[in-house]
SEMAR-791659 format. One record per residue (C-alpha): residue number from 1; residue in one letter; x, y, z. Coordinates in Angstrom, 2 decimals. Example, Ala and Ser with C-alpha at 12.3 -4.5 7.8 and 13.67 -1.06 7.14 Angstrom:
2
1;A;12.30;-4.50;7.80
2;S;13.67;-1.06;7.14
This chain:
319
1;M;-152.82;27.66;-124.00
2;K;-156.45;26.78;-125.86
3;S;-158.78;24.77;-123.88
4;A;-159.05;21.23;-122.95
5;H;-160.20;18.73;-125.95
6;K;-159.42;21.61;-129.04
7;N;-156.86;21.60;-131.17
8;I;-153.77;22.99;-130.77
9;Q;-151.05;24.85;-133.55
10;N;-147.76;23.72;-134.32
11;S;-146.36;26.91;-132.74
12;E;-148.09;25.99;-129.46
13;I;-146.03;22.95;-129.37
14;G;-142.44;22.35;-128.31
15;T;-139.67;19.45;-128.78
16;L;-140.03;18.00;-125.45
17;A;-144.06;17.85;-125.72
18;K;-143.43;16.15;-129.29
19;S;-141.07;13.41;-127.62
20;I;-143.94;12.43;-124.85
21;I;-146.87;11.95;-127.56
22;R;-144.19;10.01;-129.49
23;T;-143.33;8.13;-126.62
24;L;-147.16;7.65;-125.51
25;A;-147.97;6.57;-129.27
26;Y;-145.12;3.76;-129.72
27;Y;-146.51;2.54;-126.21
28;D;-150.24;2.40;-127.54
29;I;-149.24;-0.03;-129.97
30;F;-149.03;-2.45;-127.07
31;S;-152.09;-0.63;-125.45
32;Y;-150.07;0.01;-122.60
33;P;-150.40;3.23;-120.49
34;L;-147.23;4.53;-118.95
35;T;-146.24;6.55;-115.64
36;K;-144.98;9.50;-115.20
37;E;-141.88;8.21;-114.09
38;E;-141.89;5.58;-117.31
39;I;-142.60;8.09;-119.79
40;Y;-139.33;10.00;-118.66
41;I;-136.73;7.39;-118.73
42;C;-138.82;6.24;-122.33
43;S;-138.36;9.37;-124.26
44;N;-135.66;11.21;-125.69
45;T;-136.02;14.41;-123.79
46;N;-132.91;16.32;-125.32
47;G;-131.57;16.98;-121.98
48;D;-134.68;18.55;-120.14
49;T;-134.92;17.54;-116.14
50;K;-137.74;15.15;-114.80
51;H;-139.49;18.07;-113.53
52;S;-139.67;19.65;-117.03
53;V;-140.78;16.26;-118.11
54;F;-143.72;15.89;-115.55
55;E;-145.16;19.65;-116.32
56;E;-145.26;19.40;-120.11
57;L;-146.93;16.13;-119.74
58;E;-149.74;18.25;-117.48
59;V;-150.03;20.64;-120.32
60;L;-150.55;17.90;-122.71
61;V;-153.16;16.67;-120.68
62;S;-154.97;19.74;-119.83
63;S;-155.04;20.32;-123.79
64;G;-156.73;17.08;-124.40
65;I;-154.00;15.36;-126.13
66;V;-152.92;12.84;-123.64
67;Y;-155.41;11.23;-120.85
68;N;-154.66;10.49;-117.15
69;N;-156.79;8.00;-115.84
70;N;-155.12;6.69;-112.23
71;K;-151.88;7.94;-112.40
72;F;-151.53;6.33;-115.87
73;Y;-151.17;8.33;-119.22
74;S;-151.98;7.05;-122.80
75;I;-152.90;8.81;-125.88
76;N;-156.20;6.18;-126.03
77;H;-159.13;7.46;-123.54
78;N;-159.97;3.44;-122.70
79;S;-160.13;2.69;-118.66
80;H;-160.02;-0.87;-119.49
81;L;-156.26;-0.75;-120.54
82;I;-155.50;0.03;-116.95
83;P;-157.03;-3.29;-115.18
84;K;-155.23;-5.18;-117.78
85;R;-151.96;-3.52;-117.67
86;I;-151.80;-4.43;-114.00
87;E;-152.69;-8.03;-114.40
88;G;-149.89;-8.26;-116.68
89;N;-147.45;-7.15;-114.74
90;K;-148.98;-9.60;-111.78
91;R;-148.10;-12.14;-114.45
92;A;-144.60;-10.81;-115.38
93;I;-143.26;-11.04;-111.57
94;K;-144.78;-14.55;-111.33
95;K;-143.14;-16.16;-114.41
96;M;-139.93;-14.53;-113.19
97;K;-139.10;-17.43;-111.24
98;T;-139.67;-19.65;-114.26
99;A;-137.59;-17.28;-116.37
100;K;-134.33;-17.25;-114.26
101;L;-134.75;-21.17;-114.01
102;Y;-134.51;-21.81;-117.59
103;S;-131.61;-18.92;-117.91
104;R;-129.51;-20.14;-115.42
105;F;-129.96;-23.99;-117.22
106;I;-128.78;-22.09;-120.74
107;S;-126.32;-20.94;-119.32
108;H;-124.59;-23.98;-118.93
109;F;-124.51;-25.05;-122.51
110;P;-121.42;-24.74;-124.33
111;Y;-120.01;-21.50;-125.58
112;V;-123.01;-19.55;-123.68
113;R;-121.36;-16.75;-122.44
114;G;-124.07;-14.21;-121.59
115;V;-128.19;-14.97;-120.80
116;F;-130.47;-12.05;-121.05
117;L;-134.33;-12.10;-120.97
118;S;-136.03;-10.33;-123.69
119;G;-139.18;-9.20;-125.16
120;S;-142.40;-8.68;-122.86
121;I;-140.95;-9.84;-119.79
122;S;-138.25;-7.58;-119.76
123;K;-140.82;-5.03;-120.23
124;G;-142.17;-6.10;-117.05
125;Y;-145.52;-7.31;-118.46
126;M;-146.66;-10.29;-119.89
127;D;-150.49;-11.42;-121.40
128;E;-151.62;-14.72;-121.05
129;K;-150.26;-15.87;-124.45
130;A;-146.95;-14.28;-124.11
131;D;-143.75;-16.45;-124.29
132;I;-140.59;-15.68;-122.35
133;D;-138.12;-14.67;-124.80
134;Y;-134.21;-15.22;-124.46
135;F;-131.32;-13.21;-126.02
136;I;-127.86;-15.08;-126.05
137;I;-124.58;-14.33;-126.06
138;T;-121.90;-16.87;-127.14
139;A;-118.01;-17.33;-127.39
140;P;-116.89;-16.01;-130.71
141;N;-117.35;-18.81;-133.83
142;R;-119.04;-21.11;-131.73
143;L;-122.82;-19.77;-131.92
144;W;-124.31;-21.98;-134.12
145;I;-123.16;-25.07;-131.75
146;T;-124.80;-23.61;-128.97
147;R;-128.24;-22.85;-130.78
148;I;-128.15;-26.43;-132.50
149;L;-127.85;-27.93;-129.05
150;L;-130.58;-25.80;-127.21
151;V;-133.08;-26.02;-130.18
152;F;-132.47;-30.07;-129.80
153;F;-133.26;-29.46;-126.22
154;K;-136.28;-27.95;-126.79
155;K;-137.56;-30.13;-129.26
156;M;-136.84;-33.47;-127.50
157;F;-137.61;-32.46;-123.66
158;L;-140.12;-29.45;-124.03
159;L;-141.90;-30.79;-127.37
160;N;-141.02;-27.45;-129.17
161;S;-142.86;-25.61;-126.68
162;Y;-142.48;-21.72;-127.15
163;K;-144.19;-20.92;-123.78
164;F;-141.00;-20.62;-121.77
165;F;-138.10;-21.37;-124.02
166;C;-138.23;-18.93;-126.78
167;I;-134.70;-18.36;-128.16
168;N;-134.56;-16.65;-131.44
169;Y;-131.57;-14.25;-130.88
170;F;-128.25;-14.75;-130.73
171;I;-125.31;-13.30;-131.16
172;S;-121.27;-13.90;-130.32
173;T;-118.99;-11.38;-128.31
174;A;-117.08;-11.13;-131.64
175;E;-120.57;-9.09;-133.00
176;L;-121.71;-7.20;-129.86
177;E;-122.87;-3.95;-131.85
178;I;-126.52;-4.37;-133.32
179;E;-126.93;-3.15;-136.82
180;E;-130.45;-1.82;-136.86
181;K;-130.64;1.11;-135.02
182;N;-134.37;2.53;-134.66
183;I;-136.62;2.88;-131.95
184;Y;-137.93;-0.53;-131.57
185;T;-135.03;-2.22;-131.26
186;A;-133.15;0.60;-128.73
187;I;-136.14;0.00;-126.59
188;E;-135.49;-3.92;-126.98
189;L;-131.92;-3.45;-126.02
190;A;-132.45;-1.24;-123.24
191;T;-134.98;-3.24;-121.59
192;L;-133.14;-6.87;-121.74
193;I;-132.73;-8.03;-118.11
194;P;-129.34;-9.82;-117.57
195;I;-129.37;-12.84;-115.66
196;Y;-125.92;-14.38;-116.47
197;G;-122.71;-13.18;-117.63
198;A;-122.45;-9.51;-116.20
199;D;-119.10;-8.63;-117.73
200;V;-120.55;-9.53;-121.08
201;Y;-123.46;-7.55;-120.52
202;N;-121.54;-4.82;-119.35
203;E;-119.26;-5.24;-123.15
204;F;-122.78;-5.56;-124.70
205;Y;-123.88;-2.44;-123.16
206;G;-120.88;-0.45;-124.33
207;A;-121.10;-1.48;-127.43
208;N;-124.48;-0.57;-128.28
209;Q;-124.27;3.29;-126.89
210;W;-126.29;4.25;-129.79
211;I;-129.64;3.35;-127.97
212;K;-129.00;6.88;-125.94
213;T;-129.93;8.46;-128.99
214;Y;-133.72;6.87;-128.44
215;V;-133.90;6.56;-124.98
216;P;-131.08;8.20;-123.11
217;N;-132.52;8.32;-119.84
218;Y;-133.75;4.57;-119.51
219;P;-131.29;3.48;-116.63
220;K;-128.34;0.84;-117.18
221;R;-129.05;-2.56;-115.46
222;D;-128.02;-2.92;-112.36
223;V;-125.39;-6.33;-112.29
224;N;-123.93;-5.92;-109.39
225;N;-124.93;-9.08;-107.74
226;L;-124.93;-11.45;-110.77
227;P;-121.84;-13.55;-111.66
228;A;-119.81;-12.76;-114.54
229;S;-119.53;-15.59;-117.20
230;K;-117.65;-18.67;-116.14
231;K;-117.11;-22.08;-117.50
232;K;-118.99;-25.17;-115.91
233;I;-117.77;-28.35;-115.75
234;F;-119.68;-29.71;-118.54
235;Q;-118.66;-26.59;-120.72
236;K;-114.96;-27.13;-120.12
237;V;-115.56;-30.69;-121.71
238;V;-117.44;-29.92;-124.79
239;E;-115.58;-26.92;-125.56
240;S;-111.90;-29.04;-125.14
241;L;-113.12;-31.43;-127.79
242;L;-114.69;-28.41;-130.28
243;N;-112.09;-25.68;-129.67
244;N;-110.13;-26.64;-133.26
245;S;-110.79;-27.14;-136.58
246;F;-113.57;-29.70;-136.17
247;G;-115.27;-27.29;-134.07
248;D;-114.62;-25.10;-137.13
249;Y;-116.25;-27.42;-139.58
250;V;-119.21;-28.32;-137.28
251;D;-119.94;-24.93;-136.85
252;D;-119.85;-23.93;-140.68
253;K;-122.41;-26.79;-140.93
254;I;-124.84;-26.03;-139.22
255;M;-124.65;-22.74;-139.90
256;K;-125.09;-23.77;-143.38
257;M;-128.11;-26.02;-142.67
258;F;-130.32;-23.16;-140.90
259;I;-129.79;-20.86;-144.20
260;R;-130.78;-23.64;-146.50
261;F;-133.95;-24.13;-144.11
262;D;-135.22;-20.68;-143.84
263;E;-134.49;-19.89;-147.88
264;K;-136.49;-22.74;-148.77
265;R;-139.13;-21.91;-146.22
266;Y;-139.46;-18.50;-146.46
267;G;-137.88;-17.92;-149.93
268;E;-140.89;-16.18;-151.36
269;L;-139.95;-13.24;-149.16
270;D;-138.50;-10.10;-150.71
271;E;-135.31;-9.31;-149.91
272;N;-135.42;-6.44;-147.57
273;T;-138.33;-8.12;-145.91
274;F;-136.20;-11.32;-145.36
275;R;-132.44;-9.85;-144.31
276;L;-135.20;-7.73;-141.75
277;A;-136.55;-10.76;-140.40
278;F;-133.24;-13.15;-140.81
279;K;-129.90;-12.94;-140.03
280;T;-127.56;-15.98;-140.73
281;R;-123.82;-15.10;-140.23
282;K;-121.09;-16.38;-138.55
283;N;-121.45;-14.65;-135.00
284;I;-125.42;-13.74;-135.28
285;S;-128.33;-15.54;-135.65
286;K;-132.29;-13.53;-135.91
287;H;-134.81;-15.47;-136.33
288;H;-138.31;-13.14;-136.66
289;P;-140.40;-14.72;-139.10
290;N;-143.29;-12.81;-137.73
291;F;-141.77;-9.59;-138.83
292;F;-142.37;-7.94;-135.37
293;Q;-140.13;-5.38;-135.98
294;K;-141.25;-4.67;-139.22
295;R;-145.27;-4.77;-137.86
296;V;-144.43;-2.44;-135.23
297;L;-142.49;0.32;-136.83
298;E;-145.15;0.92;-139.61
299;S;-148.10;1.00;-136.56
300;L;-145.80;3.86;-135.53
301;R;-145.79;5.41;-138.39
302;K;-149.42;5.03;-139.06
303;K;-150.91;5.99;-135.38
304;L;-148.23;9.17;-135.59
305;E;-149.95;9.79;-139.07
306;Q;-153.26;9.75;-137.36
307;L;-152.25;12.14;-134.06
308;E;-151.08;14.29;-136.81
309;L;-154.51;14.69;-138.49
310;K;-156.74;14.49;-135.16
311;H;-154.59;17.35;-133.48
312;N;-153.17;19.82;-136.40
313;I;-149.73;19.04;-135.15
314;A;-146.49;17.62;-136.90
315;L;-144.58;14.94;-135.57
316;S;-141.32;13.78;-136.88
317;E;-141.06;9.94;-137.19
318;F;-138.66;7.73;-136.11
319;D;-136.34;6.26;-138.06
């Protein structure tokens, strides 16, 4: 291997090294350095052992491709990222109590069967402006009733605040497999933190085993101490009134209302962009008008291209 801070040739870098670099490149989009353990669980190591990953990581450090600062690794030689990350980790721990409180509250709404934390808090990090995001699983064919009730609660009682109550992704138990299969969605699903509905989480995880293609070492969340989904009194009463043709009619009408709203507000978008940001079907509701997934994947491709030029190496892109 050549001396530090000099370009290395393609013949000198293997699949494992490329996987580590791609992982660090992905998290560098969020200015988030990783520990050794995090690199191992977040990389597609193709069966390589943890020891092999750690050894290869040190080779990359000696080559000048990866930087090591106080046990944190990054492709970005910026020491200010570490205290920023540590503060964000502490903030996420403090916000977890609030997140769990709201999650339990959400679990009392009609047809809710699972409540998981998503977004930045599920990664154990929150900056000062971060929202608390929830990923909600409902009973089949009643997703839109659940969504309108939660939206109504947020607007009326939380003054439409997104700070602690961002609910933009719903699926039902009838459609548990996520369609978009890429590194972004794989990490988002792997890092979900289930708060309610242990049985539903297990079913959801089983339906999305494709994430192992991207993060085979990421451990499944432990749900042994979480309650399974169980109807509360309020849920039983409301659901008994809507488990009929009238409930079908109401759910359909609400879904069509949301479709008209999105088409009117975001109708200028091209079809592919619109489909990526919004999904509005009977058993799925995705509302991401900021196009975060698209922006992250585009940023990753650009970052990989920059690394290829900088170090004269080939890094196959993510799908």
